[in-house]
C-alpha positions as CSV (number, residue, x, y, z in Angstrom):
1,X,-9.8,-30.0,2.6
2,X,-6.7,-29.6,1.8
3,X,-8.2,-27.2,-1.6
4,X,-9.7,-25.2,1.2
5,X,-5.9,-23.9,2.7
6,X,-4.7,-23.3,-0.6
7,X,-7.7,-21.0,-1.1
8,X,-7.2,-19.3,2.4
9,X,-3.6,-18.6,1.5
10,X,-4.5,-17.5,-1.7
11,X,-6.8,-14.8,-0.3
12,X,-4.5,-13.5,2.1
13,X,-1.6,-13.1,-0.3
14,X,-4.1,-11.4,-2.7
15,X,-5.1,-9.3,0.5
16,X,-1.0,-8.8,0.9
17,X,-0.5,-7.5,-2.5
18,X,-3.8,-5.4,-2.3
19,X,-2.2,-3.6,0.8
20,X,1.4,-3.6,-0.4
21,X,0.0,-1.6,-4.2
22,X,-1.8,0.7,-1.4
23,X,1.9,1.5,0.7
24,X,3.4,2.1,-2.8
25,X,0.5,4.4,-3.9
26,X,1.1,6.7,-0.6
27,X,4.8,7.0,-1.1
28,X,5.3,10.1,-3.5
29,X,6.9,9.7,-6.8
30,X,7.5,13.6,-7.4
31,X,4.2,13.6,-9.7
32,X,0.9,14.4,-8.6
33,X,-1.3,11.9,-7.7
34,X,-4.8,11.7,-5.5
35,X,-3.8,8.6,-4.2
36,X,-1.2,10.4,-2.1
37,X,-3.5,11.6,0.3
38,X,-5.3,8.4,0.9
39,X,-3.6,8.0,4.7
40,X,-4.5,11.8,5.6
41,X,-6.9,11.9,8.6
42,X,-8.6,14.9,9.5
43,X,-10.0,16.2,13.1
44,X,-13.6,16.5,11.7
45,X,-16.4,17.3,14.7
46,X,-14.0,15.9,17.0
47,X,-13.8,12.4,15.3
48,X,-10.9,11.1,13.0
49,X,-12.0,11.1,9.3
50,X,-10.2,9.8,6.2
51,X,-10.0,13.2,4.3
52,X,-11.3,11.3,0.7
53,X,-14.5,11.0,3.1
54,X,-14.8,14.8,3.4
55,X,-13.5,16.4,0.5
56,X,-12.2,15.7,-3.4
57,X,-8.7,15.5,-4.3
58,X,-8.2,15.7,-7.7
59,X,-4.4,16.0,-10.2
60,X,-5.5,19.1,-12.3
61,X,-1.6,19.7,-13.3
62,X,1.6,17.1,-13.2
63,X,2.3,18.8,-9.9
64,X,-0.5,20.0,-8.4
65,X,-3.1,18.6,-6.1
66,X,-6.5,20.2,-5.3
67,X,-8.5,19.2,-2.1
68,X,-12.4,20.4,-2.4
69,X,-14.1,19.7,0.8
70,X,-17.3,19.0,0.8
71,X,-18.1,21.1,4.2
72,X,-16.0,24.5,3.5
73,X,-16.2,24.6,7.6
74,X,-13.0,21.4,7.1
75,X,-11.1,23.6,5.3
76,X,-8.5,24.4,8.3
77,X,-9.2,21.1,9.6
78,X,-8.3,19.9,6.2
79,X,-5.2,21.9,6.0
80,X,-3.7,21.3,9.0
81,X,-3.8,17.4,8.8
82,X,-1.8,17.8,5.8
83,X,0.6,20.2,6.9
84,X,0.9,17.6,10.4
85,X,1.8,14.7,8.0
86,X,5.0,13.1,7.0
87,X,4.1,14.5,3.0
88,X,6.4,17.4,3.5
89,X,4.4,19.2,1.4
90,X,3.0,23.0,2.1
91,X,-0.7,23.9,1.5
92,X,-1.9,26.1,0.5
93,X,-5.7,27.6,0.8
94,X,-7.7,30.5,-0.6
95,X,-10.9,30.2,1.3
96,X,-12.5,27.7,-1.0
97,X,-9.9,24.7,-2.1
98,X,-6.5,23.6,-1.0
99,X,-3.9,23.7,-3.4
100,X,-0.4,21.4,-3.2
101,X,2.5,22.1,-4.9
102,X,3.6,18.7,-5.5
103,X,7.8,20.3,-5.6
104,X,10.2,18.1,-8.0
105,X,12.3,15.4,-5.8
106,X,16.0,15.4,-5.6
107,X,18.1,13.0,-6.8
108,X,19.2,12.4,-3.0
109,X,15.6,12.1,-1.7
110,X,14.6,10.4,-4.9
111,X,17.4,7.4,-3.7
112,X,15.9,7.4,0.0
113,X,12.4,6.4,-1.2
114,X,13.6,3.8,-3.5
115,X,14.8,2.5,-0.5
116,X,11.3,2.7,1.1
117,X,9.6,1.2,-1.5
118,X,13.0,-1.8,-1.7
119,X,11.9,-1.9,2.1
120,X,7.9,-1.7,2.3
121,X,8.1,-4.9,-0.6
122,X,10.3,-6.6,1.4
123,X,8.1,-6.1,4.8
124,X,5.5,-7.8,2.0
125,X,7.3,-10.4,1.2
126,X,8.2,-11.5,5.1
127,X,4.0,-11.2,5.1
128,X,3.9,-13.4,2.2
129,X,6.4,-16.1,4.2
130,X,4.5,-15.7,7.1
131,X,1.4,-17.1,5.9
132,X,3.5,-19.7,3.4
133,X,4.6,-20.8,7.3
134,X,0.5,-21.0,8.5
135,X,-0.7,-22.8,5.8
136,X,2.1,-25.6,5.6
137,X,1.7,-26.2,9.5
138,X,-2.0,-26.6,9.0
139,X,-1.1,-29.1,6.5
140,X,1.4,-31.3,8.6
141,X,-1.4,-31.5,11.3
142,X,-3.5,-32.8,9.1
143,X,-1.2,-35.6,8.0
144,X,-0.4,-36.0,11.8
145,X,-4.1,-36.1,11.8
146,X,-4.1,-38.5,9.0
147,X,-6.4,-36.3,7.1
148,X,-3.4,-36.2,4.5
149,X,-0.6,-38.4,3.2
150,X,3.0,-38.3,3.1
151,X,2.3,-37.6,-0.7
152,X,-0.4,-36.0,-0.7
153,X,1.2,-33.3,2.2
154,X,4.3,-33.2,-0.5
155,X,1.9,-32.0,-3.4
156,X,0.5,-30.0,-1.1
157,X,3.3,-28.3,0.5
158,X,4.6,-27.7,-3.2
159,X,1.3,-25.9,-4.3
160,X,2.1,-23.8,-1.2
161,X,5.4,-22.7,-2.9
162,X,4.4,-22.1,-5.9
163,X,1.8,-19.9,-4.9
164,X,4.3,-18.2,-2.6
165,X,6.7,-17.7,-5.5
166,X,4.0,-16.5,-7.7
167,X,3.6,-13.8,-5.5
168,X,6.6,-13.0,-4.9
169,X,7.4,-12.0,-8.1
170,X,4.1,-9.8,-8.7
171,X,5.7,-7.9,-5.5
172,X,9.2,-8.0,-7.2
173,X,7.3,-6.3,-10.2
174,X,5.5,-3.9,-8.9
175,X,8.8,-2.4,-6.7
176,X,11.0,-2.4,-10.1
177,X,8.0,-0.6,-11.7
178,X,8.1,2.2,-8.9
179,X,11.7,2.2,-8.8
180,X,11.8,3.3,-12.4
181,X,8.5,5.6,-11.7
182,X,10.6,7.4,-8.7
183,X,14.1,7.5,-10.8
184,X,12.3,8.9,-13.9
185,X,12.9,12.8,-14.0
């Protein structure tokens, strides 16, 4: 039973890391990356639809994204969704594809984005700590119910802490990697 709690905790922590990586990909680093548009939702035939379901996104050049809709009638809706997003990129539409020129980031903007990356990392670490607390609470309840001895509880809590530390280090590494990427000109 104790192992089940550890297994559930590890799965939750891995999911936290996955979500954190997706969040990092959505923060632009001055380079064209199709993942920048992953969170864009387009009003398509009256229903909100993720952009990647109605168009292909490619990066043919380091500072250019090309969005090719599968259905040409959706081009206006896609352009509108990109314009209204918080990316700060103006789309240009030639009737067949939408081109997004990724502007060079200013030094000031890079520093702001690094702060966003650090805040996102801190939020991911808070999620890990919450998951650690839930697991420890379950373990303490098991000990109270007589399912675990005092020694087993201590060992199980140590294992929970090791997992938390391991996943926290992964987040730190991802943050510093993204920070380097953003500060390089």
